[in-house]
C-alpha positions, 0 to 999 in steps of 0.5 A: 261697357260703352256709353250709349250716345244719342244718334246722329242727325242722319240716323234720326231722320232715317228712323223718322222716315221708317216711322212715317212709312209704318204709319202709312200702313196703319192710318187710313189714306185720304184726300181733300178735294183740291180747288184752285184759289186765284188770289193765292195762285195755288190749289187749296183743300175744299172744306168738307170734301175729305174722303178716303182713297185707296191706300198707298202704303210705303215699303222698303223701296220707298224708304230707300228712295226717300233721300233721293226723292228729297233731292228731286221727283224722279218721275217728273224731274221736278226739284225738291231740295236739290236747289237748297242742297246745291246752294249749301255746297256752293256756300261751303266753297265760297267760305273755303275761298274766303278762308284761304285768303286769311281775311276771316281769321284776321277780321275775327282777331280785329273784331275781338280786339275792338270789342275788348269785353263788350262782346255780349252786345253783339248778341241782341244786335245780331238777334234783332237783325235776324228777327227782322229778316224772319218777321219781314220775309220769313228768313230761313234757308238764307241763314245757312251761310251765316253759321260758318261766319258767326260761330268762329266769332262767338268761339273767339269771344269766349262763348261756344258754338251753341251761342253762335247757332242760337243767335241765328236760329233763335233770332230768325225763328222768333222773327218767323214766330212773330211774323208781321208782314211775312209773305210766305206765312202771314200773307198767304195764311191771311189770303187763305183765311180770306182776311186782310193780312194787316188784321191782327198785326197788333198781337203779332207785334206783341209776340215779336217784341216780347219773344225777342226780349225773352230770347235775347235774355236767354241766350245772353244769360247762357253766353255769360255763364259759358264765358265765366266757366267753360265747363258749363257749356252744353258742348264743353267736351267739344271745346278743343275740337271746336276751337281747332275746326272753327279757329283753324288752331289757336297755335297758328299766328293770327294773320294781319288785317292788310289792305288786301284782306280788308278788300276781301272782307268788304266784298264778303259783306257786300255779297251778303247785303246783295243776297238780302236785297235780291231775296227781299226786293227782286224775288231771287231764290237758290239759283240766283243766290248760288250764282251770286256766291260763285261770282263772289268766289271768283272776285275774292280769289282775284283780289286775294291773289290766289292762283287758279289751283288755290282757288279751285282747291279751296272751293272744292274743299270748302264744298266738301266740308258742307256735303253732310249738311246738303245730305241732311236737307235732302233726307229731311225733305224725303221724309215729307215725301213718304207721308205725301205719297202715303196719302196720310197728310190730309188724313191727319189734317182731317183728324184735327178738324174733328177735334176742334168742333164744339170747343169753347173760344179760349180752348178753341184758339189754343187748340188751333195753336197746338194742331198747327204746331203738330202739323208743322212737324209734318209740313215744315214749309210755312207757305205749304202749311198755310195753303193746306190748313187755313182753308179748312181751319179758318172757317171753323173759327166762325162757328166757335165765335173766334176772329179769323185773324186770331187763327192766322196768328195761332198758325204763324206763331205755331209754325215759327216755334216748332221750326226751332227744333223739328227734325224734319226741317233741313234748316234746323238740322243743317244749322246744327250740323254746321255748328257741330251741335248734336240734336240732343245738345240742342234740345237740352239748350232750347227746351226751357226757352220753348216752354216759355215762348209757348206759354207767352203765345198761349196767354196772348192768344187767350187775351186776344179772344177776350178783348176781341 
């Protein structure tokens, strides 16, 4: 008998899409009245305005259309995940061009030679940098290019692909969980709750610092265990294959770090620095970032003296390697479309509103946390969830005698935590696909850490109620 295997990310997402479509036949359809919030520039739900509407159950055609609608809205030709998916393909092409020059392999070999036993200190430094991006501006989709860059370095250092994935996903995730001035989560949620976004920053800093320490210790401990005994790796069965894929076969002679390859690596690093500057300071998003990496691909091809055929073939082959990731992102977005078109998203929010009424203070704030954690599975976008839930849940805090800034903190910590595992997130599933980490393997790695982080957040939220 063949051993049962955990289904692929594609199957998991399609099964979830079928489940959500089935729920549109069982859960009553409903909508809040939406009003314009001038300070947010968005439509937000009006508290107490929920009412049932005509049911719009989703059928077989809707399920089959979901991945297509994940890319774009075919009725209005509005982009959904198509910009992120295209960005992923361009990143794949960009990495293909850089790899063709031999600069990445030469850079990895040079880095390992210089570290010489001190590789583990890359983990806290890199996780700190990703956490900084998460807490300042909600770094998420922008992390996708770093997986293909960092995972080979970790494997070359004697670790496994999970360590590389964890540095990026957990690092940025703990930053989002401990968002301090993240405009896409904390600021929008605070505005929707009608408070200053600096209110409650003390407890958010505590969550950020303690969470970073916990996550860094957890990842470093796992990495050291794998380095001492590779059989302890959760993906030990993939060791040889991962080395072949990410290190381009150990049997090949390592290219030397020539002046040309150093110039390629300089442009490579500057491109990512420009990307971070453009997103944080200039408001760039997927279109501008895609153009940046196309331009950098051409420049690197010229520096590396690639012929026109070598440049174009490398770019196309690199994009092909990440095609599956682009499809995963669209399928994940299509799942949310099924829920919205079935008019059950607001109904679930209304159920949550009813559950919270009349709870004691500490129970109330922790219930808010869990409600938001569940809603994150339905609405993976932190800004979208803030606009949807805060106008409804924040006023309930007044009746419970809980400060609204604690509700905002519960929201942003909840929205950061499930996004480390939720299968409806294209960032999570995309990152795992690039790292060749099965979803079941990731759950096995991350579950103990999630439990510790959840306990830490609940304790701090409870303390916030006591001292406020």
